C-alpha positions as CSV (number, residue, x, y, z in Angstrom):
1,G,100.5,86.4,118.6
2,T,96.8,86.5,118.8
3,M,94.6,83.5,119.5
4,T,93.0,82.7,116.0
5,R,90.4,80.2,116.9
6,A,88.0,80.5,120.0
7,M,89.1,77.9,122.3
8,Q,86.6,75.3,123.3
9,L,86.5,75.1,127.1
10,E,85.5,72.0,129.1
11,S,82.2,73.5,130.3
12,N,81.4,74.7,126.8
13,Q,79.3,77.4,128.4
14,Y,81.3,80.3,127.3
15,T,82.8,81.8,124.0
16,V,86.4,82.9,124.3
17,G,87.3,85.8,122.4
18,N,90.4,86.6,120.6
19,A,92.9,88.2,122.8
20,S,93.0,91.0,120.3
21,D,89.5,91.9,121.1
22,D,90.4,93.8,124.1
23,K,94.3,94.7,124.4
24,D,93.9,97.0,127.3
25,F,92.0,94.4,129.5
26,A,94.5,91.8,128.4
27,K,97.2,93.9,129.8
28,K,95.2,94.5,132.9
29,I,94.8,91.1,133.6
30,M,98.3,90.1,132.9
31,V,99.9,87.5,135.5
32,K,102.7,89.3,137.4
33,N,105.5,88.2,139.6
34,L,105.9,84.6,138.0
35,K,108.4,82.7,140.1
36,A,109.6,79.4,139.1
37,K,112.0,77.2,141.7
38,N,113.2,73.6,141.8
39,I,111.9,72.7,145.1
40,S,112.8,69.0,145.5
41,K,113.3,65.9,143.3
42,K,111.7,66.4,139.8
43,K,109.4,69.1,141.2
44,V,109.3,72.6,140.0
45,L,107.0,75.1,142.0
46,L,105.4,77.9,140.2
47,K,104.0,80.8,142.0
48,W,102.5,84.3,140.8
49,N,100.1,87.0,141.8
50,K,96.6,86.2,141.6
51,V,94.5,88.1,139.0
52,K,91.2,89.5,140.2
53,K,88.2,87.4,138.9
54,A,90.5,84.9,137.1
55,K,88.4,81.9,136.2
56,F,91.5,79.8,134.9
57,Y,95.3,80.2,134.7
58,Y,96.9,78.6,131.9
59,V,100.5,77.4,132.4
60,Y,102.7,76.9,129.5
61,R,106.1,75.3,129.7
62,A,109.2,75.1,127.0
63,V,112.2,73.0,127.2
64,K,115.3,75.0,126.4
65,K,117.5,73.3,124.1
66,N,121.3,74.5,124.0
67,G,122.0,76.9,121.1
68,K,118.3,77.5,120.3
69,H,117.4,80.9,119.6
70,K,114.7,82.2,122.0
71,K,112.1,82.7,119.1
72,N,112.3,79.0,118.0
73,I,111.3,77.8,121.7
74,K,108.0,76.0,121.3
75,F,105.9,76.6,124.4
76,K,103.1,74.0,125.1
77,K,100.1,74.3,127.6
78,I,100.9,71.8,130.5
79,K,98.1,72.7,132.9
80,V,94.9,74.6,133.3
81,V,94.8,75.9,137.1
82,K,91.8,77.1,138.9
83,G,91.4,81.0,139.2
84,S,91.3,80.6,143.1
85,E,94.9,79.4,143.0
86,G,98.1,81.2,142.4
87,K,100.4,78.3,142.1
88,F,101.3,75.0,140.4
89,I,103.7,72.2,140.8
90,D,105.2,70.7,137.8
91,K,106.1,67.2,138.7
92,K,107.0,66.2,135.0
93,V,110.5,67.6,134.9
94,K,113.8,65.8,134.4
95,K,117.0,66.4,136.0
96,G,119.5,68.6,134.3
97,Q,117.0,70.2,131.8
98,V,116.4,73.9,131.6
99,Y,112.5,74.8,131.5
100,I,110.8,78.0,130.6
101,Y,107.6,78.8,132.0
102,K,104.9,81.3,131.3
103,V,101.4,81.9,132.9
104,R,98.5,83.6,131.6
105,A,94.9,84.5,133.3
106,C,91.6,84.1,131.6
107,V,88.9,86.2,133.1
108,K,85.2,86.3,132.3
109,K,84.0,89.5,130.9
110,G,80.4,89.9,130.3
111,S,79.3,86.6,128.6
112,K,83.0,85.7,127.2
113,L,86.2,84.9,128.6
114,V,89.3,87.0,127.8
115,Y,92.8,86.1,127.8
116,G,95.2,88.0,129.6
117,K,98.9,88.8,128.4
118,F,101.4,86.3,129.0
119,S,103.7,86.8,132.3
120,S,107.3,87.3,131.5
121,A,108.9,84.1,131.0
122,K,110.7,82.5,133.8
123,T,113.7,79.9,133.4
124,V,114.6,77.2,135.9
125,K,117.1,74.6,135.8
126,V,116.4,71.3,137.4
127,K,119.1,70.7,139.6
128,K,117.4,68.1,142.0
């Protein structure tokens, strides 16, 4: 869905447009090649291809519940990552849980920030 309200950023120096303002641009800055891996005890490493000129990446996570249909899964924003980074380690995971992640970039275009489309979702089971 499209963002209804412009999100206030920490810096407050930019206005954030609706993602729907610029669908083609949003597609262009979509995060690709998201990988999620349970690397060690209670840690999941996320890596993705960096997006040119990204200011931030927003990392979203959902917990997969047994029998829940995909549409009912609620994603929560868990981290804002600097644009120069193409990875994030989630240290707030529980053993035995299945998590679903997706990431999107935020790129400055003119005087506003535009959200990219979400990456495809990646599922990871925490075994360690």
